[in-house]
N, C-alpha and C positions, 0 to 999 in steps of 0.2 A: 504494500500500500504506500509506504514511504517512497519507494522507487518510482511508482506511478506519479505520485505527487511531484517529485523532483523533475521528472521528464515532462509533465504536462503543465507545471506551474500552478496547479490547483492545490489549495491547502489540504493537508492530510485529513483534517477534521471534515472538510467538505467532501473529499473522496469517500470517507467512511460513511457519511450520511447518504450519499448517492448510492453506494453499494447496498446499504440496508433499506433503501426505499424511503428514507425520511426526507429526502430532498430531491427535487427535479433539477437536472443540470441546465444552466442557462445556455442559449445558443453559442455564446463565446466559449463556455466550458466544453460543449460538445465538440467544437472545432479543436480545442486543445487536447482533449482526451482521444479524439480520433487520430490525431497526429502522433500521439505518444504510443497508442496501442496498435496502430496500423490497421484499424477497421474503418470502413466508410461511415460517414456521419449518419446516414440513414439507419444504420444498425442500432444506434443509441436511442432511436425513437420507437423501436419495437415495443409493443404493449403485451406480449405474451405472458401468460401466467407462469410463474416459476414454482416448481414443485421441489420440496425438500425431503431429506431422509425421514422416514417414519410416516409420511403421508399415505393416504389410501391408494395413491397412484404411483408411489415410488418405493421400490423395494431394493434392499441390498443385503448381501450375506454379512451378518454382524461381525464387525471387527472393532473391538473397543480400544485397541492400541494405536490406532491411527490418530495423528494430531488433527486438530480442527482445521488448520490451514490446508492440509492435504484433502480432507473431506470436503471442504468448501470448493476447492478446485475441481474435484471429481464431480461434485454436484453441479457445478457450472457447466462442465463439459457435457454431462448427460443431458441437461436441459437444452444446451445449444444444439446438440445433435438432434434432439426431438423437434426443436423449432425449425431447423433446416429441413428435416424430413417432411414436416408438415407443409412447408412452402413448396418443396419439390412435388409433393403429391396433390397439392391444391389445384383443382381444375382438370386433373388428368382422369380420364375415364378408364380406371383400372378395374379389372374384373378378377376376383380371387375365388378359386373353387372351394376354399375352406374358410372357416372363421374360428376365432378363439372363443369357445363357449364358457359360460359360467357354470361351474360344477362344485358347489360347496361341499366340504367334507361331511358335514352333518347330514346331508341328503343321501350320500353314497355310502357312508359308514366308515371309510378309511381312505387315506391318500392313495393306497394301492388300488382300491376299487375305482377311484377317480381316474387314475392312470389307465386302467383297463378300459374304462368307458370312453376315454379320449381316443385310445387306439381304435376302438370300434367306430366311434363317430367319424374319425378321419379315414377309416378303412385302411389303416396301416397293416400291411401283410405280416404274417408270422415271421419270426426271425429277427436278425439285427436290423436296426435303422441305419442304412448305409450313409445317408446324408440328411442329418437333422435339419440343417439350414433350409434345404429344399422344402421340407414340410412346413417350417415356420413361415417362409416366404409365400407358400401357397395359401397360407391363412392371413396374408397381408402384413406380416411382421417385418419390420426393418431391422436388419442386423448390421452393426458397425463394430469394427475392431479398433481398439484404442489402447495405447500404452498408459496405464494408470500411474506408472512410476512406482508401483509397489506390488508385491505378490499377495498382499493381504486382502485384496478385493478381486474376485474372480470375474464377476459380471454384475451388471445392474440392469433392471428392466423398468420402464416407465410407460404407463398407458393412461394418458390424459384424456378426459372426455372429448370425444369428437376426433381424436387423433388415432393413427395406427399405433399398435404396440411397438416400442423400440427397445432393442436389446443392445447394450454397449458391453462388449466382451473384451477382457484383458488380452491384448495381442501377444503378450510375452509368455503366456501359458502354453504347454503342449496341447495339441489338438484333442487328445482324449479328455483332458480336463476342461477344455472349452466346451466340448459336447455335454459333459455332465452339468456344467454351470448353466448352459442354455436350457437344458431340461429342467434344472432346478428353478430357474426364473420363470419358465413356462408354467410350472406348477403353481407359483405365486399368482400369476395372472388368471389361471383357471380356477383356483380354489379360494383365494383370499381377497375379499372386498375391502378389508381393513386389517391393520396389523393385529396379531394375537400371539400369545406366548409360545404356542406350539408350531408356529408357521414355518420356522426353519427346518425343524425335524420333518414336518409333513412334506415340505418341498423336496428334501433329500430322498424321502421314501417314494415320493411320486417319480422323481428322476430315475431312481434305481429300478423301479418297476417298468418304467417306460423304455429304458435302454436295455434292461436285463430281465425280461418277464419271468416270474417265478415258475410258471408252467413249463417253460422251455429250459430254464437254467438248472433246475435241481438235478436232472440226470447228467447234464454236462459237467457239473461240478463234483461228481463223485471221485473219490480218491484224490482229493485236491492237494496240490503242492505248487511250488513256484514254477516248475516246468509246465504244468498244465495252465497256470495263469498266463505264462508267456505265450502258449499256443492259442489261448482263447482271446487274448488282447486284440490282435488284428482282426479277429472274426467279429467280435461284438463292439470293437472300437471304444473301449473303455480302459481305464488304467488298471494295472495289476492290483494296485491298492483297493480300487473299487470292487474288483472281483473277489479279493480276500474278504472284504466287508460283506459282500453279497453272499458268499458262502457261509459266513457266520450268521447273517440275518435269516437265512433259509435253513439253519440248523444242520448244515452239511458238515461243518467243523465245530469243534468246541471252542470255548473262550481260550483255553490253554493253547490249542493249535493256532488260533488266530494270533495270539501274542508271539508264539514261536515264529510264525511266518513274517510278522512285522519286524522281529529282531533280525531275521535272515535278510530281509529287504534292506534294513539299515546297515548291516555289516557289509553288504555288497555295494553300498552307496547308491541304492536304488530309491531311497526315500524321496530325493529331490529330482533325480534324473533316471527314469526307468529305461531299460533297454526296449528295443523294438518300437519304432515310431510309426504312427499311422498317418495317412495323408491328411493334410489340413483341408477343411471345408471352406469354400469361398462364397460369400453372398453375391447375388447378382441383381437384386431388385433395385438398389440405388443406381447401379450402372444402367439398368433399363430405363429408369425414370429420367436420367440425364440424357440417354440416347433419344428419348422422345422429345425432350426439350430442344436438343441440338438439331435433330433431323426433321421432326414433324412440325415443331413450333418455331424453328429457325432462330433459336437463341445462340448467340456467340458466347465465348468464354467470359467476356466482360459483362454481358447480360446475366449469365448464371452467377457470377461472383456477386453482382449487386443483389440478385434474388436471395442469395444465401448469406448476405451481410459479410462479405469477405473482399479482400483485395484480390486482383487478378492473379498475382503470383501465388497467393495462398491457396486459391482455388485449384491451380494447376498442381500444387504439391499434394493436396488432400483428396480432391475429387476428380482428377483427370481419369476418364474412363479406362485408360490403358493401365492404370495402377490404382484402381479404386479400392483402397484399403486404408482408411483414415489413420493417421499416426499421431503420436503425442509430440 
């Protein structure tokens, strides 16, 4: 904040009040802030609602150790991605074959039953989900990869009224963890209208059942050991750690066996970096929306940058269709 104040010539106290919504910037301040931050002046006139952690529209996997400064930045990034996705989608006649339904746990009995019901509703075939992002995008979800600058937040979802659901996923995680995190966030959107104490556990159970259905996994996990986990990982596209937990959840292994396997993973250095990498999934919906703007609506890069509240060079770095994978 003090750095922005120095660069813009706007007093620190004024910058603080503007950030907290206690004061509207004057036209002169907008010019100064625009120059300091490298954003077009029109960006500072956006009136979009900002959603914060803990609201009914904004979920994140709880991480108490992150400082407020880091959380505020991540919150801003997620809101900005949502605002930009909203502007890209506004006025486009996009037809999605699926939708994200509301399936509260108390109606279905358990998070696992909700997951099974969603698989049935979306007509997901038996077996592994080879590309989870394809299913999310078929339901109108926007998926963006972003480097949060920390491993402590895996993914965040936000579904504001009238907008498409947006998933912002930590780009530094291995693909198997990205998939589980997206399934976890999908569980929030499907099951939880408002925060509740059990929501994180329910979202994990939903994700495990979605990616590793109990009816198919029990017999595949028999005689479970690390060698079997390594063979199953590229098939089900989940981490070996997730397979160990799933085997324990389904009573295929005991608590003692689970602990032993976790110790073995740690001794091999696989706790943070597992062997056998699976292919990364790539979102395509944002690229298609940009293609429509460029080819059908005849937007040039400058037009798109203005639409998204960005400078032209920033647009080319983050949203160029040839490398559409937003970075931090």
